[in-house]
C-alpha positions in Angstrom: -11.6 98.2 -24.6 -10.7 99.1 -20.9 -7.2 99.7 -20.2 -5.8 98.6 -17.0 -3.2 100.4 -15.1 -0.2 98.9 -13.7 -1.6 98.8 -10.0 -4.8 97.4 -11.4 -2.8 94.6 -13.1 -1.1 93.6 -10.1 -4.0 93.4 -8.1 -5.6 91.1 -10.7 -2.6 88.9 -10.7 -2.7 88.8 -6.9 -6.4 87.9 -6.6 -6.0 85.4 -9.4 -3.0 83.6 -7.5 -4.9 83.6 -4.4 -7.8 81.8 -5.8 -5.5 79.3 -7.4 -3.7 78.6 -4.1 -7.2 78.0 -2.5 -8.1 75.4 -5.3 -4.8 73.5 -4.9 -5.1 73.4 -1.1 -8.7 71.9 -1.5 -7.7 69.5 -4.2 -4.8 68.4 -2.1 -7.3 68.1 1.2 -9.3 66.0 -1.0 -6.7 63.6 -2.4 -4.8 63.3 0.9 -8.1 62.5 2.6 -9.1 59.7 0.0 -5.7 58.1 0.2 -5.6 58.2 4.0 -9.2 56.5 4.0 -8.3 53.7 1.7 -4.9 53.1 3.7 -7.0 52.7 6.8 -9.6 50.5 5.1 -6.9 48.2 3.7 -5.0 48.1 6.7 -8.0 47.3 9.0 -9.5 44.7 6.3 -6.1 43.0 6.3 -5.5 42.7 9.8 -9.1 41.6 10.2 -9.3 39.0 7.4 -5.9 37.6 8.4 -7.1 36.8 12.0 -10.1 35.4 10.7 -8.7 33.2 7.9 -6.0 31.7 10.6 -9.0 31.0 13.3 -11.1 29.4 10.5 -8.0 27.2 9.2 -7.3 26.0 12.9 -10.8 25.2 13.4 -11.0 23.2 10.1 -7.9 21.2 11.2 -9.6 20.6 14.7 -12.8 19.8 13.5 -11.2 17.1 11.0 -9.3 15.6 13.9 -12.6 15.3 15.8 -14.3 13.4 12.9 -11.3 11.3 12.5 -11.3 10.2 16.2 -15.1 9.8 16.4 -15.0 7.4 13.3 -11.9 5.6 14.8 -13.4 5.2 18.1 -17.1 5.3 18.1 -18.2 3.0 15.1 -21.6 2.5 16.9 -22.5 6.1 17.3 -19.7 8.4 15.6 -22.1 11.4 15.3 -22.8 11.7 18.9 -19.1 11.2 19.9 -18.3 14.0 17.0 -21.0 16.4 18.6 -19.4 16.2 22.1 -15.7 16.5 20.5 -17.2 19.5 18.6 -18.6 21.3 21.8 -15.0 21.0 23.3 -13.4 22.3 20.1 -15.7 25.5 20.3 -14.9 26.0 23.9 -11.1 25.8 23.5 -11.4 27.8 20.5 -13.2 30.7 22.3 -10.7 30.6 25.1 -7.6 30.9 23.2 -9.2 33.6 20.8 -10.3 35.7 23.9 -6.7 36.4 24.8 -6.0 38.1 21.7 -9.4 40.2 21.7 -11.4 38.2 19.5 -14.4 35.8 19.9 -14.8 32.7 18.0 -18.0 30.3 18.1 -18.4 26.8 16.4 -21.5 25.1 16.2 -22.6 21.7 14.2 -24.9 22.2 11.2 -25.0 18.8 9.4 -23.3 15.7 8.6 -23.4 12.9 5.7 -23.4 9.2 6.6 -20.3 7.1 5.6 -18.7 3.6 6.0 -15.2 3.3 7.4 -13.5 -0.1 5.7 -10.1 -1.3 7.1 -8.2 -4.3 6.8 -5.0 -6.0 5.4 -3.9 -5.4 1.9 -3.5 -9.2 1.4 -6.9 -10.7 1.6 -5.9 -14.2 0.1 -7.4 -13.2 -3.1 -5.2 -11.4 -5.7 -7.8 -9.2 -7.2 -10.6 -8.0 -5.0 -13.7 -5.1 -5.0 -13.3 -3.6 -1.8 -16.6 -1.5 -2.3 -19.0 -1.0 -5.0 -22.2 1.4 -5.8 -20.3 4.4 -4.1 -22.4 7.6 -4.9 -20.7 10.9 -5.2 -22.7 13.4 -3.7 -22.8 17.3 -4.8 -19.5 18.8 -3.5 -18.1 15.5 -2.5 -16.0 12.7 -4.1 -17.6 10.1 -2.2 -14.4 8.5 -1.0 -11.9 9.9 1.3 -9.0 9.0 3.7 -8.1 6.1 1.6 -4.4 5.1 2.7 -1.9 2.4 3.0 0.5 1.6 5.5 2.9 -0.8 4.0 6.5 -2.3 4.7 6.5 -4.6 2.0 5.5 -3.3 -1.7 6.2 -5.2 -4.9 9.9 -4.4 -6.0 9.4 -3.9 -9.7 9.9 -7.7 -10.5 6.5 -8.4 -9.5 3.3 -7.0 -10.9 2.7 -3.5 -8.9 -0.1 -3.1 -6.6 -3.0 -1.5 -8.5 -5.7 0.6 -7.0 -8.5 0.9 -9.7 -11.5 3.0 -9.5 -14.2 2.5 -12.4 -17.6 3.7 -13.6 -19.8 0.6 -12.9 -21.5 1.4 -16.3 -18.5 0.3 -18.2 -16.3 -2.9 -18.3 -12.7 -3.4 -18.5 -10.3 -0.2 -18.2 -12.6 1.7 -20.1 -13.7 4.8 -17.8 -11.0 4.0 -15.1 -8.6 5.5 -12.9 -5.9 3.4 -11.8 -2.7 4.0 -9.6 0.0 1.2 -10.0 2.5 1.4 -6.9 5.8 -0.6 -6.3 9.1 0.2 -4.9 12.8 0.1 -5.9 16.2 1.5 -5.2 15.0 4.9 -6.1 11.9 4.9 -3.8 8.2 4.6 -3.9 7.1 4.6 -7.7 3.6 5.5 -8.3 2.2 5.7 -11.9 -1.5 6.6 -12.7 -3.3 5.7 -15.6 -6.5 7.6 -16.5 -8.7 5.8 -19.3 -11.6 7.6 -21.1 -14.0 6.2 -23.7 -11.4 7.0 -26.5 -7.7 6.7 -26.6 -7.3 10.7 -26.9 -8.8 10.7 -23.5 -6.0 8.7 -21.9 -3.5 9.9 -19.7 -0.4 8.8 -17.7 1.4 10.3 -14.8 4.2 9.2 -12.8 6.0 10.1 -9.5 8.9 8.6 -7.2 9.3 9.5 -3.5 12.1 8.3 -1.2 11.3 5.2 0.7 10.4 5.0 4.6 10.6 2.2 6.8 6.9 2.1 6.6 5.6 3.8 3.6 2.6 5.7 3.9 0.6 6.2 0.6 -2.4 8.4 1.2 -4.0 8.0 -2.0 -7.0 10.3 -1.9 -4.6 12.9 -0.2 -2.2 13.0 -2.8 0.8 12.2 -0.5 3.6 9.4 -0.3 5.5 9.4 3.0 3.9 13.0 3.5 5.4 14.3 0.1 3.2 15.3 -2.4 3.1 13.1 -5.5 1.8 14.9 -9.0 0.6 11.2 -10.1 -2.1 11.5 -7.2 -2.7 15.2 -7.7 -2.5 18.1 -10.3 0.5 17.7 -12.6 2.9 20.7 -13.6 0.7 21.0 -16.8 -2.4 21.6 -14.9 -3.8 18.0 -15.8 -6.0 16.6 -12.7 -4.9 13.1 -11.7 -6.6 13.0 -8.2 -8.3 9.9 -6.9 -10.9 8.7 -9.4 -10.7 11.8 -11.8 -12.5 11.3 -15.2 -14.2 7.9 -14.1 -17.9 8.8 -14.2 -19.7 9.4 -17.6 -23.4 8.0 -17.3 -24.3 8.0 -13.7 -22.8 8.8 -10.1 -21.7 5.6 -8.8 -18.3 3.7 -9.1 -16.2 0.7 -7.7 -13.1 0.6 -5.8 -10.6 -2.5 -6.3 -7.4 -3.6 -5.3 -5.3 -5.9 -7.8 -1.8 -8.0 -7.4 -2.3 -7.8 -3.6 -0.9 -11.2 -2.9 2.3 -10.8 -0.8 2.1 -7.3 -0.1 2.1 -6.4 3.5 0.5 -3.8 5.1 -3.1 -2.3 5.9 -5.4 0.1 4.4 -8.3 2.5 5.6 -11.1 4.3 3.6 -14.3 6.1 4.2 -17.0 6.3 1.7 -20.0 8.0 1.5 -23.1 5.9 2.4 -26.3 7.0 0.8 -28.0 3.3 1.8 -27.0 1.6 -1.4 -23.5 0.6 -0.4 -22.1 -2.9 -1.6 -19.3 -4.4 0.4 -17.9 -7.6 -1.4 -14.7 -7.5 0.7 -16.4 -8.3 3.9 -17.7 -11.9 2.4 -14.3 -12.5 1.1 -12.2 -12.4 4.3 -12.9 -12.0 7.9 -9.7 -9.7 8.2 -11.7 -6.7 6.7 -14.0 -4.7 8.9 -16.4 -1.8 8.2 -18.3 0.5 10.5 -20.7 3.5 10.7 -18.7 6.8 9.9 -19.0 10.5 9.3 -18.2 11.1 5.7 -18.2 14.7 6.0 -19.6 17.6 8.2 -20.7 21.2 7.9 -20.2 23.5 11.0 -21.0 27.1 11.4 -17.9 29.5 11.9 -18.4 32.5 13.5 -15.5 35.3 14.0 -15.7 38.4 16.0 -12.6 40.6 15.8 -11.6 44.2 16.6 -11.7 44.8 12.7 -14.1 42.4 11.1 -16.9 40.0 11.9 -17.0 36.8 9.8 -19.6 34.2 9.8 -19.4 31.2 7.5 -20.6 27.7 7.1 -17.4 25.2 6.6 -17.5 21.9 5.2 -15.0 19.7 6.6 -13.9 16.1 4.9 -10.2 15.0 5.7 -8.5 13.2 3.4 -10.8 14.1 0.4 -9.1 14.3 -3.1 -9.0 17.9 -4.1 -11.3 17.8 -7.1 
């Protein structure tokens, strides 16, 4: 066994200490480099994604308005009018985004045909079918933009106005979704009833919203006087009460009915998906109701080029469609 002198021991300790120092310095550099890189990446990704998502939300809102204007003002050729509006949306968005150092481009991809129906709620028949043989399409409810403007809802002493959706393969209330709507001193009341094929599947939900001079009930949008109504949306417990939920069992077709309409003042509008097999019995009931060609939904290509991120995706827009 070799014996070291005090000087040799000191030299050995010094060399070991220097070696450990270099190791610690190296580890510190590696760790700091990793943290710095991660922070840079997260900051860049967050900044870029925030800008892209904000631009996308703005584009979706503007495209939705373009769809609604095309349907309202151009019943004979809504698709042509929409494409022209979309070009304006893209041009304006590009101009505004360029001021912040980004580039946004929006182009038409496709759309699905629809039918827009509107008229007074009281059609002279207490109960009637608005439309039948409505077919759901992949990713689509089949009905959107169903809304009432009314200054005269039932006051609770009369039967409530009822919006009913039912699977056409069933009779009565089986496989149906119903929204009962009335008004009292507490405001507008909405009670939703969802019937399955067995009692255990039945569900009921209720909401109350302050009244307005003219009440607006956005049945498919889940809003009453611009306030969320759980009876037309998700409940606090997570139960789905959006328009027509739970109706279909054996096929993809359903009908929409209004009940207890006599004496109810106001107008309604709705857009339904038209696959070529729609039935519009309301039009033969009264000359007050009208219908016209419409865009049910549309897909547009959204491209965002920013200083931190490039975002390229297809966006589907269907204003007023239930969130199901």
